[in-house]
C-alpha positions as CSV (number, residue, x, y, z in Angstrom):
1,X,51.1,162.2,221.1
2,X,49.4,159.3,222.8
3,X,49.4,160.1,226.9
4,X,47.6,156.5,227.4
5,X,49.8,153.7,228.0
6,X,53.0,155.4,228.6
7,X,56.1,155.2,231.5
8,X,56.8,159.0,232.3
9,X,58.9,159.9,235.3
10,X,58.1,163.7,236.0
11,X,61.4,164.9,238.0
12,X,60.1,167.9,240.4
13,X,56.6,167.0,240.5
14,X,56.2,166.8,244.5
15,X,54.1,169.6,244.2
16,X,52.2,171.8,242.2
17,X,52.1,171.8,238.2
18,X,54.5,168.5,238.6
19,X,52.1,166.6,240.9
20,X,49.1,167.9,239.2
21,X,50.4,166.5,235.7
22,X,51.4,163.2,237.6
23,X,48.0,163.1,238.5
24,X,46.5,163.8,235.0
25,X,49.6,161.3,233.1
26,X,48.0,158.6,235.5
27,X,44.4,159.8,234.8
28,X,45.0,159.4,230.6
29,X,46.3,156.3,231.9
30,X,50.4,156.6,232.0
31,X,52.3,154.5,234.3
32,X,53.9,157.4,236.3
33,X,56.9,158.0,238.5
34,X,58.2,160.9,240.7
35,X,61.3,162.1,241.8
36,X,61.8,165.3,243.7
37,X,63.5,165.8,247.3
38,X,60.8,165.9,250.1
39,X,60.9,162.7,251.7
40,X,56.8,163.1,253.4
41,X,55.7,165.0,249.6
42,X,57.2,161.6,248.1
43,X,55.5,159.1,250.7
44,X,52.2,160.9,250.6
45,X,52.6,159.9,246.4
46,X,53.4,157.1,247.2
47,X,50.4,156.4,248.4
48,X,48.7,157.9,245.6
49,X,50.3,154.9,243.8
50,X,52.8,156.7,242.3
51,X,56.5,155.1,242.0
52,X,58.7,157.1,243.8
53,X,62.4,158.1,243.6
54,X,64.6,160.4,246.0
55,X,66.5,162.7,243.4
56,X,68.6,165.9,244.3
57,X,69.7,167.5,240.8
58,X,72.2,169.5,242.4
59,X,74.1,166.4,243.2
60,X,75.7,164.4,239.7
61,X,75.9,161.1,241.9
62,X,72.0,161.6,243.8
63,X,70.5,162.1,239.8
64,X,73.0,158.7,238.7
65,X,71.4,156.9,242.1
66,X,68.0,158.3,240.8
67,X,68.6,157.0,237.2
68,X,69.6,153.1,237.9
69,X,66.8,152.7,240.6
70,X,64.5,154.4,238.3
71,X,65.2,152.3,234.6
72,X,65.9,149.6,237.4
73,X,61.9,149.4,238.3
74,X,60.6,150.8,235.0
75,X,62.8,150.2,232.3
76,X,60.1,150.7,229.4
77,X,60.4,154.4,230.7
78,X,60.2,156.3,227.2
79,X,59.1,160.6,228.7
80,X,61.3,161.9,231.3
81,X,59.6,165.3,232.0
82,X,61.9,167.3,234.0
83,X,60.6,170.7,236.0
84,X,63.5,171.2,239.5
85,X,62.8,175.1,239.7
86,X,63.8,177.6,242.4
87,X,62.2,181.2,242.4
88,X,64.5,183.3,244.3
89,X,63.8,187.3,245.1
90,X,67.6,188.8,244.3
91,X,68.8,192.8,245.4
92,X,71.8,193.1,242.1
93,X,72.4,196.1,244.1
94,X,73.7,193.8,246.5
95,X,76.2,191.8,245.9
96,X,74.9,189.0,248.9
97,X,72.5,187.8,245.6
98,X,75.3,185.8,243.9
99,X,74.1,183.0,246.3
100,X,70.7,183.0,245.0
101,X,71.8,183.3,241.5
102,X,74.3,180.5,241.9
103,X,71.5,178.2,243.5
104,X,68.6,179.1,240.9
105,X,71.4,178.0,238.2
106,X,72.8,174.9,239.8
107,X,69.3,174.0,240.2
108,X,67.0,175.4,237.6
109,X,70.0,175.0,234.5
110,X,72.7,172.8,235.8
111,X,69.8,170.2,237.1
112,X,67.6,170.0,234.3
113,X,70.8,169.1,232.1
114,X,71.8,166.6,234.8
115,X,68.8,164.8,234.6
116,X,68.4,165.1,230.8
117,X,72.1,163.4,230.3
118,X,71.5,161.0,233.0
119,X,68.4,159.2,231.1
120,X,69.5,159.9,227.1
121,X,71.5,157.1,226.6
122,X,68.6,154.9,227.8
123,X,66.2,156.7,225.6
124,X,68.4,156.6,222.6
125,X,68.7,152.7,222.9
126,X,65.0,152.6,223.0
127,X,65.2,154.4,219.4
128,X,62.0,156.3,220.8
129,X,61.2,158.5,223.3
130,X,60.2,162.1,224.4
131,X,62.3,164.8,226.7
132,X,59.6,167.3,228.1
133,X,61.4,170.4,229.7
134,X,59.9,172.9,231.5
135,X,60.4,176.7,230.4
136,X,58.2,180.2,232.2
137,X,56.5,182.8,230.6
138,X,59.3,184.5,232.6
139,X,62.0,183.0,230.0
140,X,61.1,185.4,227.4
141,X,59.5,188.5,229.1
142,X,61.2,188.6,232.6
143,X,59.8,189.1,235.8
144,X,62.7,191.7,237.2
145,X,63.0,190.6,241.5
146,X,63.8,187.3,239.9
147,X,66.4,188.1,237.5
148,X,68.3,184.6,237.7
149,X,65.6,183.1,237.8
150,X,64.8,184.8,234.1
151,X,68.2,183.7,232.9
152,X,67.9,180.2,233.7
153,X,65.0,179.3,232.4
154,X,65.7,181.3,228.6
155,X,68.7,179.0,229.3
156,X,66.6,176.7,229.5
157,X,64.5,177.5,226.3
158,X,67.8,177.6,224.8
159,X,69.2,174.6,225.5
160,X,66.0,173.1,225.0
161,X,66.3,174.1,221.0
162,X,69.7,172.8,220.5
163,X,68.8,169.4,222.2
164,X,65.8,169.0,220.0
165,X,68.2,170.1,216.9
166,X,70.8,167.5,218.4
167,X,68.5,164.9,218.4
168,X,67.0,165.2,215.5
169,X,66.7,161.5,213.5
170,X,67.0,159.5,217.2
171,X,63.4,159.0,217.6
172,X,63.4,161.0,219.8
173,X,61.4,164.3,221.0
174,X,62.3,167.6,222.8
175,X,59.1,169.4,223.9
176,X,59.0,173.1,225.8
177,X,56.3,173.8,227.8
178,X,56.1,177.2,228.9
179,X,53.8,178.0,232.4
180,X,52.4,181.1,233.1
181,X,52.3,182.4,236.7
182,X,50.2,179.7,238.1
183,X,48.2,179.6,241.5
184,X,49.7,177.1,243.4
185,X,51.1,176.8,247.2
186,X,48.8,180.0,247.9
187,X,50.6,182.0,245.5
188,X,46.7,183.1,244.5
189,X,47.2,185.5,247.2
190,X,49.9,186.7,246.0
191,X,49.0,186.7,242.0
192,X,45.1,187.1,241.7
193,X,46.2,187.1,238.0
194,X,47.5,183.3,238.3
195,X,46.0,180.6,236.3
196,X,43.7,177.9,238.4
197,X,46.0,175.1,238.4
198,X,43.1,173.1,237.0
199,X,42.9,175.2,234.1
200,X,46.2,175.2,233.4
201,X,46.8,171.1,234.0
202,X,43.5,170.6,231.4
203,X,44.6,173.0,228.5
204,X,48.3,171.8,228.7
205,X,46.8,167.8,228.4
206,X,45.1,169.1,225.2
207,X,47.2,170.6,223.4
208,X,49.8,167.7,224.4
209,X,47.6,165.2,223.1
210,X,47.4,167.1,219.5
211,X,48.5,165.1,216.6
212,X,50.9,166.2,215.8
213,X,52.4,167.8,219.0
214,X,53.7,171.3,219.2
215,X,57.4,171.8,220.2
216,X,56.5,174.6,222.4
217,X,53.2,173.6,224.8
218,X,52.1,177.3,225.3
219,X,48.7,177.5,226.6
220,X,46.9,180.9,226.3
221,X,47.6,183.1,229.1
222,X,51.2,182.6,228.3
223,X,51.1,183.6,224.6
224,X,51.8,187.6,226.1
225,X,55.0,186.4,227.5
226,X,55.5,184.3,225.0
227,X,55.4,186.4,221.9
228,X,55.5,190.4,223.1
229,X,58.5,191.4,221.0
230,X,57.0,190.2,218.1
231,X,53.5,192.3,219.4
232,X,55.3,195.8,219.9
233,X,54.6,194.7,223.6
234,X,57.7,193.6,224.8
235,X,58.8,197.0,226.7
236,X,55.8,198.4,228.5
237,X,55.4,194.9,229.5
238,X,59.0,194.8,231.2
239,X,57.8,198.7,232.3
240,X,54.6,197.1,234.3
241,X,56.6,193.8,235.8
242,X,59.0,196.7,237.4
243,X,56.8,198.1,239.8
244,X,57.2,194.8,241.7
245,X,60.8,195.9,242.7
246,X,59.2,197.4,245.6
247,X,58.9,193.3,246.8
248,X,62.6,193.9,247.4
249,X,63.9,195.1,251.4
250,X,64.9,198.5,251.2
251,X,63.1,199.3,247.5
252,X,60.2,201.5,247.6
253,X,57.5,202.0,244.4
């Protein structure tokens, strides 16, 4: 995949992985716009020279308005990265968790679908383009304190597979990015094993630049999650990760 001279929209790119990928695409020679909900973050990105657009992926009208604004300014848009994501703790013994579950599904799964639906007609008219969806190692190896996050990302994985099959022959590609735990926004303090953001972004861009580009971008640190069942380590790893249930209020390790 040639990373230069592309026109890229990153939805959910106002912080962390998305923000760093925006900078990496720009450094490679692409034109980059970033969409998100945080006005301050969007203003900061605009000062860096990025195009910005306000978008709430849980709101159909907001997604449609953002699409129109982006295509008006960037009619040559050829790459849409969709990475809306919320990570919420849930205690499944407490029925009150359902609100967190609904928010997670609406953002992570339905938000992804809304964005893909919004830009599919444009890319089909072009006859060429790429969707990059973002899942997680947790899609393949659940983290029990965040059950709906895991379910939503597993659903995005399956949706990406189906989208790729349905778009076959149209000139459109679908690439799935599968991050491990990445040290962003202080997460390195929570998870000392989190991969440094700079290392993650470098490896991702290296993998994306390969020709042909793999349909799944899985950095080395995420391989243990992606292939746990095949390696026969799945049960042991889920048991290890279940120790983190002590993070939930009222639970004890």
